[in-house]
py3Dmol code that shows the C-alpha trace and the ligand (Angstrom):
import py3Dmol

protein = """\
ATOM      1  CA  MET A   1    -146.382 -58.577 -22.558  1.00  0.00           C
ATOM      2  CA  PRO A   2    -144.452 -59.182 -19.319  1.00  0.00           C
ATOM      3  CA  GLU A   3    -146.741 -60.693 -16.512  1.00  0.00           C
ATOM      4  CA  LEU A   4    -146.099 -61.247 -12.848  1.00  0.00           C
ATOM      5  CA  PRO A   5    -143.176 -63.713 -13.231  1.00  0.00           C
ATOM      6  CA  GLU A   6    -141.304 -61.509 -15.679  1.00  0.00           C
ATOM      7  CA  VAL A   7    -141.873 -58.408 -13.678  1.00  0.00           C
ATOM      8  CA  GLU A   8    -140.792 -60.046 -10.531  1.00  0.00           C
ATOM      9  CA  THR A   9    -137.713 -61.420 -12.091  1.00  0.00           C
ATOM     10  CA  LEU A  10    -136.808 -57.731 -13.314  1.00  0.00           C
ATOM     11  CA  ARG A  11    -137.745 -56.489  -9.679  1.00  0.00           C
ATOM     12  CA  ARG A  12    -135.211 -58.811  -8.081  1.00  0.00           C
ATOM     13  CA  ALA A  13    -132.439 -57.988 -10.432  1.00  0.00           C
ATOM     14  CA  LEU A  14    -133.060 -54.279 -10.120  1.00  0.00           C
ATOM     15  CA  ALA A  15    -133.180 -54.569  -6.299  1.00  0.00           C
ATOM     16  CA  GLN A  16    -129.955 -56.321  -6.148  1.00  0.00           C
ATOM     17  CA  GLU A  17    -128.185 -53.683  -8.468  1.00  0.00           C
ATOM     18  CA  LEU A  18    -129.785 -50.419  -7.484  1.00  0.00           C
ATOM     19  CA  GLU A  19    -131.217 -50.494  -3.971  1.00  0.00           C
ATOM     20  CA  GLY A  20    -129.475 -48.037  -1.692  1.00  0.00           C
ATOM     21  CA  ARG A  21    -127.925 -45.867  -4.567  1.00  0.00           C
ATOM     22  CA  THR A  22    -128.772 -42.253  -4.774  1.00  0.00           C
ATOM     23  CA  LEU A  23    -130.218 -40.908  -8.144  1.00  0.00           C
ATOM     24  CA  ASN A  24    -127.730 -38.363  -9.495  1.00  0.00           C
ATOM     25  CA  ALA A  25    -129.759 -37.527 -12.719  1.00  0.00           C
ATOM     26  CA  LEU A  26    -132.723 -38.346 -14.780  1.00  0.00           C
ATOM     27  CA  LYS A  27    -133.784 -37.490 -18.425  1.00  0.00           C
ATOM     28  CA  ILE A  28    -136.986 -38.193 -20.082  1.00  0.00           C
ATOM     29  CA  TYR A  29    -136.871 -38.730 -23.927  1.00  0.00           C
ATOM     30  CA  GLU A  30    -140.426 -39.901 -24.325  1.00  0.00           C
ATOM     31  CA  PRO A  31    -142.927 -37.415 -22.939  1.00  0.00           C
ATOM     32  CA  ARG A  32    -145.794 -39.866 -23.747  1.00  0.00           C
ATOM     33  CA  LEU A  33    -144.377 -42.151 -20.931  1.00  0.00           C
ATOM     34  CA  LEU A  34    -145.443 -39.477 -18.206  1.00  0.00           C
ATOM     35  CA  GLN A  35    -148.927 -39.715 -16.866  1.00  0.00           C
ATOM     36  CA  ASN A  36    -149.043 -37.215 -14.178  1.00  0.00           C
ATOM     37  CA  ALA A  37    -145.793 -35.436 -13.849  1.00  0.00           C
ATOM     38  CA  SER A  38    -143.405 -33.399 -16.023  1.00  0.00           C
ATOM     39  CA  GLU A  39    -139.721 -34.268 -16.251  1.00  0.00           C
ATOM     40  CA  GLN A  40    -139.063 -31.068 -14.193  1.00  0.00           C
ATOM     41  CA  THR A  41    -141.484 -32.383 -11.499  1.00  0.00           C
ATOM     42  CA  LEU A  42    -139.662 -35.823 -11.483  1.00  0.00           C
ATOM     43  CA  GLN A  43    -136.427 -34.229 -11.329  1.00  0.00           C
ATOM     44  CA  ARG A  44    -137.290 -31.980  -8.333  1.00  0.00           C
ATOM     45  CA  ALA A  45    -138.843 -34.922  -6.519  1.00  0.00           C
ATOM     46  CA  LEU A  46    -136.277 -37.675  -7.219  1.00  0.00           C
ATOM     47  CA  VAL A  47    -132.670 -36.321  -8.125  1.00  0.00           C
ATOM     48  CA  GLY A  48    -130.500 -36.565  -4.971  1.00  0.00           C
ATOM     49  CA  ARG A  49    -132.852 -39.256  -3.319  1.00  0.00           C
ATOM     50  CA  ARG A  50    -131.924 -42.596  -2.377  1.00  0.00           C
ATOM     51  CA  LEU A  51    -133.634 -45.548  -3.930  1.00  0.00           C
ATOM     52  CA  ARG A  52    -134.907 -47.439  -0.831  1.00  0.00           C
ATOM     53  CA  ALA A  53    -136.511 -50.240  -2.520  1.00  0.00           C
ATOM     54  CA  VAL A  54    -137.608 -51.806  -5.799  1.00  0.00           C
ATOM     55  CA  LYS A  55    -141.213 -53.273  -5.321  1.00  0.00           C
ATOM     56  CA  ARG A  56    -143.731 -54.777  -7.457  1.00  0.00           C
ATOM     57  CA  ARG A  57    -147.586 -54.875  -7.418  1.00  0.00           C
ATOM     58  CA  ALA A  58    -149.135 -57.162 -10.025  1.00  0.00           C
ATOM     59  CA  LYS A  59    -147.262 -56.017 -13.400  1.00  0.00           C
ATOM     60  CA  PHE A  60    -146.206 -52.592 -11.955  1.00  0.00           C
ATOM     61  CA  LEU A  61    -142.682 -52.020 -10.927  1.00  0.00           C
ATOM     62  CA  LEU A  62    -142.361 -49.471  -7.828  1.00  0.00           C
ATOM     63  CA  PHE A  63    -139.241 -47.556  -7.498  1.00  0.00           C
ATOM     64  CA  ASP A  64    -139.534 -46.234  -3.793  1.00  0.00           C
ATOM     65  CA  PHE A  65    -137.347 -43.120  -3.289  1.00  0.00           C
ATOM     66  CA  GLY A  66    -138.643 -42.595   0.250  1.00  0.00           C
ATOM     67  CA  GLU A  67    -141.273 -39.559  -0.049  1.00  0.00           C
ATOM     68  CA  ASN A  68    -142.216 -40.414  -3.518  1.00  0.00           C
ATOM     69  CA  THR A  69    -142.393 -43.563  -5.693  1.00  0.00           C
ATOM     70  CA  VAL A  70    -142.070 -44.036  -9.492  1.00  0.00           C
ATOM     71  CA  ILE A  71    -144.581 -46.617 -10.865  1.00  0.00           C
ATOM     72  CA  LEU A  72    -143.688 -48.028 -14.182  1.00  0.00           C
ATOM     73  CA  HIS A  73    -145.743 -50.266 -16.313  1.00  0.00           C
ATOM     74  CA  LEU A  74    -144.060 -51.911 -19.180  1.00  0.00           C
ATOM     75  CA  ARG A  75    -146.833 -52.734 -21.330  1.00  0.00           C
ATOM     76  CA  MET A  76    -146.122 -54.534 -24.504  1.00  0.00           C
ATOM     77  CA  THR A  77    -142.429 -53.891 -25.279  1.00  0.00           C
ATOM     78  CA  GLY A  78    -140.979 -51.995 -22.226  1.00  0.00           C
ATOM     79  CA  TRP A  79    -137.484 -53.322 -21.189  1.00  0.00           C
ATOM     80  CA  LEU A  80    -134.966 -52.065 -18.603  1.00  0.00           C
ATOM     81  CA  THR A  81    -131.279 -52.629 -18.885  1.00  0.00           C
ATOM     82  CA  LEU A  82    -128.025 -51.260 -17.128  1.00  0.00           C
ATOM     83  CA  SER A  83    -126.101 -51.375 -20.534  1.00  0.00           C
ATOM     84  CA  PRO A  84    -126.273 -48.224 -22.944  1.00  0.00           C
ATOM     85  CA  ILE A  85    -128.786 -48.442 -25.686  1.00  0.00           C
ATOM     86  CA  GLU A  86    -129.968 -46.394 -28.515  1.00  0.00           C
ATOM     87  CA  ASN A  87    -133.163 -44.418 -28.264  1.00  0.00           C
ATOM     88  CA  PRO A  88    -133.651 -44.827 -24.660  1.00  0.00           C
ATOM     89  CA  ARG A  89    -137.112 -43.574 -23.442  1.00  0.00           C
ATOM     90  CA  PHE A  90    -135.657 -42.569 -20.198  1.00  0.00           C
ATOM     91  CA  VAL A  91    -132.248 -42.735 -18.453  1.00  0.00           C
ATOM     92  CA  PHE A  92    -131.711 -42.699 -14.660  1.00  0.00           C
ATOM     93  CA  GLU A  93    -128.244 -42.160 -13.384  1.00  0.00           C
ATOM     94  CA  PHE A  94    -127.441 -43.527  -9.877  1.00  0.00           C
ATOM     95  CA  THR A  95    -124.381 -43.522  -7.755  1.00  0.00           C
ATOM     96  CA  GLY A  96    -121.776 -45.999  -8.321  1.00  0.00           C
ATOM     97  CA  ASN A  97    -121.695 -45.676 -12.029  1.00  0.00           C
ATOM     98  CA  LYS A  98    -125.007 -47.513 -12.576  1.00  0.00           C
ATOM     99  CA  THR A  99    -127.264 -46.030 -15.276  1.00  0.00           C
ATOM    100  CA  LEU A 100    -130.620 -47.414 -15.852  1.00  0.00           C
ATOM    101  CA  TYR A 101    -131.824 -47.249 -19.556  1.00  0.00           C
ATOM    102  CA  PHE A 102    -135.620 -47.842 -20.576  1.00  0.00           C
ATOM    103  CA  HIS A 103    -136.388 -49.280 -23.987  1.00  0.00           C
ATOM    104  CA  ASP A 104    -139.927 -49.345 -25.451  1.00  0.00           C
ATOM    105  CA  THR A 105    -140.425 -49.985 -29.242  1.00  0.00           C
ATOM    106  CA  ARG A 106    -144.227 -49.586 -29.213  1.00  0.00           C
ATOM    107  CA  ARG A 107    -144.046 -46.719 -26.782  1.00  0.00           C
ATOM    108  CA  LEU A 108    -147.186 -47.843 -24.656  1.00  0.00           C
ATOM    109  CA  ALA A 109    -145.369 -48.114 -21.232  1.00  0.00           C
ATOM    110  CA  THR A 110    -146.653 -45.689 -18.628  1.00  0.00           C
ATOM    111  CA  LEU A 111    -144.834 -43.784 -15.702  1.00  0.00           C
ATOM    112  CA  HIS A 112    -146.721 -42.267 -12.722  1.00  0.00           C
ATOM    113  CA  LEU A 113    -145.070 -40.229  -9.778  1.00  0.00           C
ATOM    114  CA  VAL A 114    -147.089 -40.875  -6.403  1.00  0.00           C
ATOM    115  CA  PRO A 115    -146.343 -40.119  -2.886  1.00  0.00           C
ATOM    116  CA  SER A 116    -145.152 -43.387  -1.412  1.00  0.00           C
ATOM    117  CA  ALA A 117    -147.508 -43.063   1.656  1.00  0.00           C
ATOM    118  CA  HIS A 118    -150.600 -43.281  -0.766  1.00  0.00           C
ATOM    119  CA  ALA A 119    -149.286 -45.294  -3.643  1.00  0.00           C
ATOM    120  CA  HIS A 120    -151.899 -48.002  -3.180  1.00  0.00           C
ATOM    121  CA  GLU A 121    -154.775 -45.661  -2.967  1.00  0.00           C
ATOM    122  CA  LEU A 122    -153.957 -43.774  -6.193  1.00  0.00           C
ATOM    123  CA  PRO A 123    -153.952 -44.505  -9.942  1.00  0.00           C
ATOM    124  CA  PRO A 124    -152.616 -46.674 -11.386  1.00  0.00           C
ATOM    125  CA  LEU A 125    -152.679 -49.166  -8.493  1.00  0.00           C
ATOM    126  CA  ALA A 126    -155.838 -48.250  -6.711  1.00  0.00           C
ATOM    127  CA  ALA A 127    -158.182 -50.220  -9.005  1.00  0.00           C
ATOM    128  CA  LEU A 128    -156.166 -53.462  -8.990  1.00  0.00           C
ATOM    129  CA  GLY A 129    -157.691 -56.774  -7.722  1.00  0.00           C
ATOM    130  CA  ILE A 130    -156.441 -59.513  -5.579  1.00  0.00           C
ATOM    131  CA  GLU A 131    -152.907 -60.743  -6.194  1.00  0.00           C
ATOM    132  CA  PRO A 132    -151.529 -64.149  -6.130  1.00  0.00           C
ATOM    133  CA  PHE A 133    -148.895 -64.659  -3.315  1.00  0.00           C
ATOM    134  CA  GLN A 134    -150.546 -61.801  -1.362  1.00  0.00           C
ATOM    135  CA  PRO A 135    -152.626 -61.903   1.630  1.00  0.00           C
ATOM    136  CA  SER A 136    -155.589 -60.784  -0.447  1.00  0.00           C
ATOM    137  CA  TYR A 137    -155.365 -64.094  -2.532  1.00  0.00           C
ATOM    138  CA  THR A 138    -157.632 -66.238  -0.401  1.00  0.00           C
ATOM    139  CA  PHE A 139    -159.994 -69.107  -1.780  1.00  0.00           C
ATOM    140  CA  LYS A 140    -162.781 -67.051  -0.325  1.00  0.00           C
ATOM    141  CA  ASN A 141    -162.003 -63.897  -2.225  1.00  0.00           C
ATOM    142  CA  PHE A 142    -161.145 -66.159  -5.306  1.00  0.00           C
ATOM    143  CA  ARG A 143    -164.475 -67.869  -5.240  1.00  0.00           C
ATOM    144  CA  ALA A 144    -166.486 -64.608  -4.930  1.00  0.00           C
ATOM    145  CA  LEU A 145    -165.010 -63.266  -8.033  1.00  0.00           C
ATOM    146  CA  LEU A 146    -166.315 -66.284  -9.989  1.00  0.00           C
ATOM    147  CA  GLN A 147    -170.034 -65.126  -9.353  1.00  0.00           C
ATOM    148  CA  THR A 148    -170.392 -63.905 -12.926  1.00  0.00           C
ATOM    149  CA  ASP A 149    -171.352 -65.331 -16.321  1.00  0.00           C
ATOM    150  CA  GLN A 150    -168.030 -64.070 -17.741  1.00  0.00           C
ATOM    151  CA  GLU A 151    -165.756 -66.573 -19.521  1.00  0.00           C
ATOM    152  CA  ILE A 152    -163.176 -67.875 -17.044  1.00  0.00           C
ATOM    153  CA  LYS A 153    -160.278 -66.971 -19.310  1.00  0.00           C
ATOM    154  CA  ARG A 154    -161.301 -63.370 -19.694  1.00  0.00           C
ATOM    155  CA  LEU A 155    -161.859 -62.875 -15.997  1.00  0.00           C
ATOM    156  CA  LEU A 156    -158.405 -64.191 -15.315  1.00  0.00           C
ATOM    157  CA  LEU A 157    -156.960 -61.535 -17.449  1.00  0.00           C
ATOM    158  CA  ASP A 158    -159.226 -58.715 -15.741  1.00  0.00           C
ATOM    159  CA  GLN A 159    -156.597 -56.818 -13.687  1.00  0.00           C
ATOM    160  CA  ARG A 160    -159.329 -55.187 -11.470  1.00  0.00           C
ATOM    161  CA  LYS A 161    -160.394 -58.749 -10.415  1.00  0.00           C
ATOM    162  CA  ILE A 162    -157.164 -60.897 -10.260  1.00  0.00           C
ATOM    163  CA  ALA A 163    -153.980 -58.736 -10.791  1.00  0.00           C
ATOM    164  CA  GLY A 164    -150.716 -59.973 -12.362  1.00  0.00           C
ATOM    165  CA  ILE A 165    -152.095 -62.832 -14.699  1.00  0.00           C
ATOM    166  CA  GLY A 166    -151.747 -62.240 -18.494  1.00  0.00           C
ATOM    167  CA  ASN A 167    -152.456 -64.299 -21.561  1.00  0.00           C
ATOM    168  CA  ILE A 168    -149.626 -66.913 -21.184  1.00  0.00           C
ATOM    169  CA  TYR A 169    -150.362 -67.822 -17.536  1.00  0.00           C
ATOM    170  CA  ALA A 170    -154.282 -67.760 -17.820  1.00  0.00           C
ATOM    171  CA  CYS A 171    -153.792 -70.304 -20.610  1.00  0.00           C
ATOM    172  CA  GLU A 172    -151.399 -72.573 -18.838  1.00  0.00           C
ATOM    173  CA  ALA A 173    -153.404 -72.374 -15.461  1.00  0.00           C
ATOM    174  CA  LEU A 174    -156.524 -73.359 -17.117  1.00  0.00           C
ATOM    175  CA  PHE A 175    -154.825 -76.395 -18.893  1.00  0.00           C
ATOM    176  CA  ALA A 176    -153.240 -77.625 -15.634  1.00  0.00           C
ATOM    177  CA  SER A 177    -156.757 -77.273 -14.051  1.00  0.00           C
ATOM    178  CA  LYS A 178    -158.430 -79.114 -16.932  1.00  0.00           C
ATOM    179  CA  ILE A 179    -160.995 -76.057 -17.328  1.00  0.00           C
ATOM    180  CA  HIS A 180    -162.241 -75.162 -20.716  1.00  0.00           C
ATOM    181  CA  PRO A 181    -161.444 -71.417 -21.200  1.00  0.00           C
ATOM    182  CA  ARG A 182    -164.771 -70.526 -22.265  1.00  0.00           C
ATOM    183  CA  ARG A 183    -166.539 -71.800 -19.328  1.00  0.00           C
ATOM    184  CA  PRO A 184    -168.614 -69.105 -17.533  1.00  0.00           C
ATOM    185  CA  ALA A 185    -166.878 -68.379 -14.365  1.00  0.00           C
ATOM    186  CA  MET A 186    -169.872 -69.172 -12.245  1.00  0.00           C
ATOM    187  CA  SER A 187    -170.324 -72.734 -13.790  1.00  0.00           C
ATOM    188  CA  LEU A 188    -167.225 -74.079 -12.051  1.00  0.00           C
ATOM    189  CA  SER A 189    -167.803 -76.416  -9.189  1.00  0.00           C
ATOM    190  CA  ARG A 190    -166.236 -75.817  -5.919  1.00  0.00           C
ATOM    191  CA  SER A 191    -163.369 -78.514  -6.567  1.00  0.00           C
ATOM    192  CA  GLU A 192    -162.810 -76.929 -10.033  1.00  0.00           C
ATOM    193  CA  ALA A 193    -162.458 -73.415  -8.475  1.00  0.00           C
ATOM    194  CA  ARG A 194    -160.040 -74.932  -5.742  1.00  0.00           C
ATOM    195  CA  ARG A 195    -157.855 -76.615  -8.539  1.00  0.00           C
ATOM    196  CA  LEU A 196    -157.764 -73.260 -10.687  1.00  0.00           C
ATOM    197  CA  PHE A 197    -157.022 -71.212  -7.349  1.00  0.00           C
ATOM    198  CA  ALA A 198    -154.081 -73.587  -6.541  1.00  0.00           C
ATOM    199  CA  GLN A 199    -152.842 -73.914 -10.062  1.00  0.00           C
ATOM    200  CA  ILE A 200    -152.510 -70.248 -10.832  1.00  0.00           C
ATOM    201  CA  GLU A 201    -149.977 -69.714  -7.980  1.00  0.00           C
ATOM    202  CA  LYS A 202    -148.116 -73.085  -8.871  1.00  0.00           C
ATOM    203  CA  VAL A 203    -147.701 -72.244 -12.531  1.00  0.00           C
ATOM    204  CA  LEU A 204    -146.711 -68.464 -11.648  1.00  0.00           C
ATOM    205  CA  ALA A 205    -144.104 -69.918  -8.992  1.00  0.00           C
ATOM    206  CA  GLN A 206    -142.753 -72.392 -11.694  1.00  0.00           C
ATOM    207  CA  ALA A 207    -142.289 -69.468 -14.084  1.00  0.00           C
ATOM    208  CA  ILE A 208    -140.513 -67.227 -11.579  1.00  0.00           C
ATOM    209  CA  ALA A 209    -138.108 -70.173 -10.790  1.00  0.00           C
ATOM    210  CA  LYS A 210    -137.253 -70.020 -14.614  1.00  0.00           C
ATOM    211  CA  GLN A 211    -137.056 -66.373 -14.655  1.00  0.00           C
ATOM    212  CA  GLY A 212    -140.054 -65.914 -16.583  1.00  0.00           C
ATOM    213  CA  THR A 213    -141.030 -66.729 -20.314  1.00  0.00           C
ATOM    214  CA  SER A 214    -139.638 -65.144 -23.369  1.00  0.00           C
ATOM    215  CA  VAL A 215    -141.962 -65.813 -26.333  1.00  0.00           C
ATOM    216  CA  ARG A 216    -141.586 -62.492 -28.150  1.00  0.00           C
ATOM    217  CA  THR A 217    -139.585 -59.672 -26.666  1.00  0.00           C
ATOM    218  CA  TYR A 218    -139.160 -60.294 -22.855  1.00  0.00           C
ATOM    219  CA  ARG A 219    -135.524 -60.127 -21.704  1.00  0.00           C
ATOM    220  CA  GLY A 220    -134.012 -59.819 -18.209  1.00  0.00           C
ATOM    221  CA  LEU A 221    -132.188 -56.748 -16.789  1.00  0.00           C
ATOM    222  CA  THR A 222    -128.658 -58.255 -18.399  1.00  0.00           C
ATOM    223  CA  GLY A 223    -130.411 -59.230 -21.813  1.00  0.00           C
ATOM    224  CA  GLU A 224    -130.831 -62.913 -20.990  1.00  0.00           C
ATOM    225  CA  PRO A 225    -134.128 -64.576 -21.940  1.00  0.00           C
ATOM    226  CA  GLY A 226    -136.345 -66.333 -19.347  1.00  0.00           C
ATOM    227  CA  GLY A 227    -136.526 -70.210 -19.454  1.00  0.00           C
ATOM    228  CA  PHE A 228    -140.047 -71.081 -18.949  1.00  0.00           C
ATOM    229  CA  GLN A 229    -140.899 -70.969 -22.748  1.00  0.00           C
ATOM    230  CA  ASN A 230    -139.472 -74.540 -22.657  1.00  0.00           C
ATOM    231  CA  PHE A 231    -142.044 -75.619 -20.296  1.00  0.00           C
ATOM    232  CA  LEU A 232    -145.290 -74.306 -21.896  1.00  0.00           C
ATOM    233  CA  LYS A 233    -147.911 -76.867 -22.300  1.00  0.00           C
ATOM    234  CA  VAL A 234    -150.338 -75.023 -24.537  1.00  0.00           C
ATOM    235  CA  TYR A 235    -149.466 -71.290 -24.960  1.00  0.00           C
ATOM    236  CA  ASP A 236    -148.165 -70.615 -28.547  1.00  0.00           C
ATOM    237  CA  ARG A 237    -148.336 -74.420 -29.315  1.00  0.00           C
ATOM    238  CA  ALA A 238    -151.421 -74.531 -31.709  1.00  0.00           C
ATOM    239  CA  GLY A 239    -151.427 -77.621 -33.717  1.00  0.00           C
ATOM    240  CA  GLU A 240    -148.870 -79.323 -31.645  1.00  0.00           C
ATOM    241  CA  PRO A 241    -149.871 -82.421 -29.639  1.00  0.00           C
ATOM    242  CA  CYS A 242    -151.174 -81.994 -26.030  1.00  0.00           C
ATOM    243  CA  VAL A 243    -148.493 -83.280 -23.585  1.00  0.00           C
ATOM    244  CA  ARG A 244    -151.361 -85.272 -21.792  1.00  0.00           C
ATOM    245  CA  CYS A 245    -153.369 -86.850 -24.510  1.00  0.00           C
ATOM    246  CA  ARG A 246    -151.608 -85.955 -27.890  1.00  0.00           C
ATOM    247  CA  THR A 247    -154.839 -84.236 -29.226  1.00  0.00           C
ATOM    248  CA  PRO A 248    -153.587 -81.103 -31.195  1.00  0.00           C
ATOM    249  CA  ILE A 249    -153.666 -77.876 -29.143  1.00  0.00           C
ATOM    250  CA  VAL A 250    -156.279 -75.390 -30.504  1.00  0.00           C
ATOM    251  CA  ARG A 251    -156.056 -71.520 -30.639  1.00  0.00           C
ATOM    252  CA  ILE A 252    -159.275 -69.524 -30.609  1.00  0.00           C
ATOM    253  CA  GLU A 253    -159.846 -65.789 -29.947  1.00  0.00           C
ATOM    254  CA  GLN A 254    -161.361 -64.410 -26.741  1.00  0.00           C
ATOM    255  CA  GLY A 255    -161.780 -60.694 -26.474  1.00  0.00           C
ATOM    256  CA  GLY A 256    -159.101 -60.113 -29.162  1.00  0.00           C
ATOM    257  CA  ARG A 257    -156.564 -62.390 -27.470  1.00  0.00           C
ATOM    258  CA  GLY A 258    -155.357 -65.783 -28.493  1.00  0.00           C
ATOM    259  CA  THR A 259    -156.376 -68.586 -26.293  1.00  0.00           C
ATOM    260  CA  TYR A 260    -154.606 -71.828 -26.439  1.00  0.00           C
ATOM    261  CA  PHE A 261    -156.168 -74.921 -24.976  1.00  0.00           C
ATOM    262  CA  CYS A 262    -156.553 -78.776 -25.497  1.00  0.00           C
ATOM    263  CA  PRO A 263    -160.047 -79.616 -26.628  1.00  0.00           C
ATOM    264  CA  GLN A 264    -159.719 -83.010 -25.278  1.00  0.00           C
ATOM    265  CA  CYS A 265    -158.672 -82.661 -21.579  1.00  0.00           C
ATOM    266  CA  GLN A 266    -160.136 -79.085 -20.836  1.00  0.00           C
ATOM    267  CA  SER A 267    -163.869 -79.292 -20.331  1.00  0.00           C
TER     268      SER A 267
END
"""
ligand_1 = """\
1
ZN
Zn -155.089 -83.077 -23.933
"""
view = py3Dmol.view(width=600, height=400)
view.addModel(protein, "pdb")
view.setStyle({"model": 0}, {"cartoon": {"style": "trace"}})
view.addModel(ligand_1, "xyz")
view.setStyle({"model": 1}, {"stick": {}})
view.zoomTo()
view.show()
């Protein structure tokens, strides 16, 4: 699933290609995508409008058309491209011969239409927690979230607490911080919490710099893979030696998700 770095990489490419262009037409081919507006409502609200900005909140892409904003969550397999594809789930035609196609094999993606002025107070954004690189991401706020006996790895995936982190970067940030993924969040010392707080942003920033991670399906706007999969230290490396201590990396299940960690240097 695309996480913050992959969605940010897409956002930057989309902004460069589409910002300032007017939407000439839109067609929805997958009605299950639509959460709160019909195709007709979308057409009435958006066709003829200029795309002011492409923004991001956590793993959500926001297409700001002035009065209204389209909020897209790619979920497992959603992917955007400017090249024609078979079976698109939606097509947005912009001025300047730019057409945006949405591909989604698993059909789990979601699309909301919201008034731009209240985008952050309404579903699906309203319930999101603090976000790395945003003013809300302070050590004080982070530390307050840790006052629970929930396992730290599972807490990092809870979008209502910290938004934007998924399985890959939760595993990598815990490895970088030398913290065992099963530790109850409240058991972290102040210095461990400090380390994790900093490593989350460090790992995400490194991944953004490499245009994200492509381990399964993620591709950039023009089909190119990200580059951070070559720098993963634990994720998807079960049985391979730890880069720090050579102990084989272990995979366990937490809340139905695979967790990768080094049993020697994460405690
Ligand atoms: Zn190790």
